[in-house]
SEDOBA-971288 format. One record per residue (C-alpha): x, y, z; residue number from 1; residue in one letter. Coordinates in steps of 0.5 Angstrom, whole numbers. Layout:
<atoms>
<xx=X; yy=Y; zz=Z; pos=NUM; code=A>
...
</atoms>
This chain:
<atoms>
<xx=157; yy=383; zz=-90; pos=1; code=Q>
<xx=154; yy=383; zz=-97; pos=2; code=V>
<xx=158; yy=381; zz=-104; pos=3; code=Q>
<xx=157; yy=385; zz=-110; pos=4; code=L>
<xx=158; yy=383; zz=-117; pos=5; code=V>
<xx=157; yy=387; zz=-123; pos=6; code=E>
<xx=156; yy=385; zz=-130; pos=7; code=S>
<xx=154; yy=388; zz=-137; pos=8; code=G>
<xx=160; yy=392; zz=-139; pos=9; code=G>
<xx=163; yy=392; zz=-146; pos=10; code=G>
<xx=165; yy=396; zz=-152; pos=11; code=L>
<xx=159; yy=400; zz=-155; pos=12; code=V>
<xx=159; yy=406; zz=-160; pos=13; code=Q>
<xx=158; yy=413; zz=-159; pos=14; code=P>
<xx=150; yy=414; zz=-158; pos=15; code=G>
<xx=149; yy=407; zz=-156; pos=16; code=G>
<xx=146; yy=404; zz=-150; pos=17; code=S>
<xx=148; yy=399; zz=-144; pos=18; code=L>
<xx=145; yy=396; zz=-138; pos=19; code=R>
<xx=150; yy=395; zz=-132; pos=20; code=L>
<xx=147; yy=390; zz=-127; pos=21; code=S>
<xx=149; yy=389; zz=-119; pos=22; code=C>
<xx=147; yy=383; zz=-116; pos=23; code=A>
<xx=148; yy=383; zz=-109; pos=24; code=A>
<xx=149; yy=376; zz=-104; pos=25; code=S>
<xx=143; yy=378; zz=-100; pos=26; code=R>
<xx=137; yy=383; zz=-100; pos=27; code=S>
<xx=139; yy=390; zz=-100; pos=28; code=I>
<xx=132; yy=393; zz=-101; pos=29; code=D>
<xx=132; yy=397; zz=-94; pos=30; code=N>
<xx=140; yy=399; zz=-95; pos=31; code=Y>
<xx=140; yy=407; zz=-94; pos=32; code=Y>
<xx=143; yy=407; zz=-101; pos=33; code=A>
<xx=146; yy=403; zz=-107; pos=34; code=V>
<xx=149; yy=407; zz=-112; pos=35; code=G>
<xx=154; yy=407; zz=-118; pos=36; code=W>
<xx=161; yy=410; zz=-119; pos=37; code=Y>
<xx=166; yy=410; zz=-124; pos=38; code=R>
<xx=173; yy=411; zz=-125; pos=39; code=Q>
<xx=178; yy=412; zz=-130; pos=40; code=T>
<xx=186; yy=411; zz=-130; pos=41; code=P>
<xx=189; yy=417; zz=-126; pos=42; code=G>
<xx=183; yy=420; zz=-124; pos=43; code=K>
<xx=179; yy=419; zz=-117; pos=44; code=Q>
<xx=173; yy=415; zz=-117; pos=45; code=R>
<xx=167; yy=419; zz=-118; pos=46; code=E>
<xx=159; yy=418; zz=-116; pos=47; code=W>
<xx=154; yy=417; zz=-122; pos=48; code=V>
<xx=148; yy=415; zz=-119; pos=49; code=A>
<xx=144; yy=412; zz=-113; pos=50; code=A>
<xx=138; yy=409; zz=-111; pos=51; code=I>
<xx=135; yy=410; zz=-103; pos=52; code=L>
<xx=132; yy=405; zz=-99; pos=53; code=S>
<xx=125; yy=409; zz=-100; pos=54; code=G>
<xx=126; yy=408; zz=-108; pos=55; code=G>
<xx=128; yy=416; zz=-109; pos=56; code=S>
<xx=134; yy=417; zz=-114; pos=57; code=T>
<xx=139; yy=422; zz=-115; pos=58; code=N>
<xx=144; yy=423; zz=-121; pos=59; code=Y>
<xx=150; yy=426; zz=-122; pos=60; code=A>
<xx=149; yy=432; zz=-127; pos=61; code=D>
<xx=153; yy=429; zz=-133; pos=62; code=F>
<xx=149; yy=423; zz=-133; pos=63; code=V>
<xx=142; yy=426; zz=-132; pos=64; code=K>
<xx=137; yy=425; zz=-137; pos=65; code=G>
<xx=142; yy=419; zz=-140; pos=66; code=R>
<xx=142; yy=414; zz=-135; pos=67; code=F>
<xx=137; yy=411; zz=-130; pos=68; code=T>
<xx=138; yy=407; zz=-124; pos=69; code=I>
<xx=133; yy=402; zz=-122; pos=70; code=S>
<xx=132; yy=396; zz=-117; pos=71; code=R>
<xx=129; yy=389; zz=-117; pos=72; code=D>
<xx=128; yy=387; zz=-110; pos=73; code=N>
<xx=126; yy=380; zz=-112; pos=74; code=A>
<xx=133; yy=379; zz=-115; pos=75; code=K>
<xx=137; yy=383; zz=-110; pos=76; code=N>
<xx=140; yy=387; zz=-116; pos=77; code=T>
<xx=141; yy=394; zz=-118; pos=78; code=V>
<xx=141; yy=396; zz=-125; pos=79; code=Y>
<xx=144; yy=402; zz=-129; pos=80; code=L>
<xx=141; yy=403; zz=-136; pos=81; code=Q>
<xx=146; yy=408; zz=-140; pos=82; code=M>
<xx=143; yy=411; zz=-146; pos=83; code=N>
<xx=146; yy=416; zz=-151; pos=84; code=S>
<xx=153; yy=414; zz=-149; pos=85; code=L>
<xx=159; yy=418; zz=-150; pos=86; code=E>
<xx=167; yy=417; zz=-150; pos=87; code=P>
<xx=167; yy=421; zz=-144; pos=88; code=E>
<xx=163; yy=415; zz=-140; pos=89; code=D>
<xx=169; yy=410; zz=-142; pos=90; code=T>
<xx=171; yy=408; zz=-135; pos=91; code=A>
<xx=171; yy=402; zz=-130; pos=92; code=V>
<xx=164; yy=402; zz=-126; pos=93; code=Y>
<xx=163; yy=400; zz=-119; pos=94; code=Y>
<xx=157; yy=398; zz=-115; pos=95; code=C>
<xx=157; yy=401; zz=-108; pos=96; code=N>
<xx=152; yy=399; zz=-102; pos=97; code=A>
<xx=151; yy=403; zz=-96; pos=98; code=Q>
<xx=147; yy=399; zz=-91; pos=99; code=P>
<xx=146; yy=405; zz=-86; pos=100; code=S>
<xx=148; yy=412; zz=-87; pos=101; code=R>
<xx=154; yy=412; zz=-82; pos=102; code=F>
<xx=156; yy=404; zz=-84; pos=103; code=S>
<xx=161; yy=401; zz=-88; pos=104; code=Q>
<xx=161; yy=401; zz=-95; pos=105; code=N>
<xx=161; yy=395; zz=-100; pos=106; code=Y>
<xx=164; yy=395; zz=-107; pos=107; code=W>
<xx=164; yy=390; zz=-113; pos=108; code=G>
<xx=170; yy=389; zz=-117; pos=109; code=Q>
<xx=168; yy=393; zz=-123; pos=110; code=G>
<xx=166; yy=392; zz=-130; pos=111; code=T>
<xx=169; yy=396; zz=-136; pos=112; code=Q>
<xx=165; yy=400; zz=-140; pos=113; code=V>
<xx=168; yy=403; zz=-147; pos=114; code=T>
<xx=165; yy=408; zz=-151; pos=115; code=V>
<xx=169; yy=408; zz=-158; pos=116; code=S>
<xx=167; yy=408; zz=-165; pos=117; code=S>
</atoms>
């Protein structure tokens, strides 16, 4: 079992940047996937980005070229660098960890990101 704690959310103007952090309670560098999801009221949680155990990354089309996911194995932390933020990026962002392809997923408590002028 692993505990995930997100941080780094806040209020930012359109065009601005934020970096979210997901700190894990144990090593996750060999996890099948660690990723970010987001959710707005009344909508389903949607996948944003993921980093796989080999280091490859994948992104949803709506964040490609703007968001970057990375991992610091020494700190058991995964980051989401978000640039060129748009009001449509406003959501609660959740970290997700999947130890293996068919295993249980673990979630953090979420961090609010608000993009507004």
